[in-house]
C-alpha positions in Angstrom: -48.3 -59.6 -123.0 -48.4 -59.7 -126.7 -51.7 -59.8 -128.7 -52.1 -63.3 -130.2 -55.6 -62.9 -131.4 -57.1 -63.4 -127.9 -58.0 -59.8 -127.4 -61.4 -58.8 -128.5 -63.9 -56.0 -127.9 -66.4 -57.2 -125.3 -70.1 -56.5 -125.9 -70.2 -55.2 -122.3 -67.6 -52.5 -122.8 -69.3 -50.4 -120.2 -67.6 -52.3 -117.4 -65.6 -49.9 -115.4 -62.5 -51.5 -113.9 -62.2 -51.6 -110.2 -59.7 -49.1 -108.9 -58.2 -51.8 -106.7 -57.2 -54.2 -109.5 -57.1 -52.1 -112.7 -56.9 -48.4 -113.1 -56.7 -46.2 -116.1 -52.9 -46.4 -116.3 -52.8 -50.3 -116.4 -52.7 -52.3 -119.6 -55.8 -54.4 -119.7 -55.9 -57.4 -122.0 -59.2 -59.2 -122.7 -59.5 -62.9 -122.9 -62.8 -64.6 -123.9 -62.8 -68.2 -122.7 -66.5 -69.0 -123.1 -67.2 -72.5 -124.3 -63.7 -73.8 -123.3 -63.5 -77.1 -121.5 -62.2 -76.8 -117.9 -58.8 -78.3 -118.8 -58.4 -76.0 -121.9 -59.6 -73.0 -119.8 -56.9 -73.7 -117.1 -54.2 -74.0 -119.8 -55.3 -70.9 -121.6 -55.4 -68.9 -118.3 -52.0 -70.2 -117.3 -50.4 -69.3 -120.6 -52.0 -65.9 -120.7 -51.0 -65.0 -117.1 -47.5 -66.2 -117.7 -47.2 -63.7 -120.6 -48.3 -60.7 -118.4 -45.7 -58.3 -117.3 -45.9 -57.0 -113.7 -48.8 -54.5 -113.3 -50.7 -55.7 -116.4 -54.3 -56.9 -116.1 -55.9 -59.9 -117.8 -59.7 -59.5 -118.0 -61.3 -62.9 -118.5 -64.9 -63.4 -119.7 -66.3 -66.9 -118.8 -69.6 -68.6 -119.2 -69.2 -70.3 -115.8 -67.4 -69.6 -112.5 -63.8 -71.1 -112.9 -63.3 -71.5 -109.2 -61.2 -74.8 -109.5 -59.0 -73.2 -112.2 -58.5 -70.1 -110.0 -57.4 -72.4 -107.2 -54.8 -74.0 -109.5 -53.5 -70.5 -110.5 -53.2 -69.5 -106.9 -51.2 -72.6 -106.1 -49.0 -71.9 -109.2 -48.4 -68.2 -108.7 -49.1 -67.6 -105.0 -49.1 -63.9 -104.1 -47.6 -62.9 -107.5 -51.2 -62.6 -108.8 -54.3 -61.0 -107.5 -57.8 -61.4 -108.9 -61.2 -59.7 -108.5 -64.6 -60.6 -109.8 -66.2 -57.8 -111.7 -69.3 -59.8 -112.5 -70.4 -63.2 -111.3 -73.8 -64.1 -112.8 -74.8 -67.4 -114.2 -73.5 -67.6 -117.8 -71.6 -64.3 -117.4 -68.5 -64.1 -115.3 -65.8 -61.4 -115.6 -62.6 -61.6 -113.6 -59.5 -59.4 -113.5 -56.2 -61.0 -112.9 -53.2 -58.8 -112.2 -49.5 -59.6 -111.8 -48.3 -57.9 -108.7 -45.1 -55.9 -108.4 -43.7 -58.0 -105.5 -44.1 -61.4 -104.0 -45.7 -60.6 -100.7 -44.8 -64.0 -99.2 -41.1 -63.6 -100.0 -41.2 -60.0 -98.8 -42.4 -61.1 -95.3 -39.4 -63.5 -94.8 
């Protein structure tokens, strides 16, 4: 994923990534989508995840829980992405999205 001005240093830099989603060898890109409308949020997430290479992580900072947008991403990408909430507090939600190395559904066939 190329930096297009979306990366920023979060004030909460003390967040340690989960070893399940992101580890110290992964490339982690930050995306601040606070104050985006739901439609703009979905489009921004979709474009950003599409730009990720396999194994890269997109860390998203939201001001609300984007559960509907995550549902849309799951429908679009299936098992090619995984996500994990790092924080889920009112007004402060941090989620890691990672492109997986394999499509688990296709692999089972």
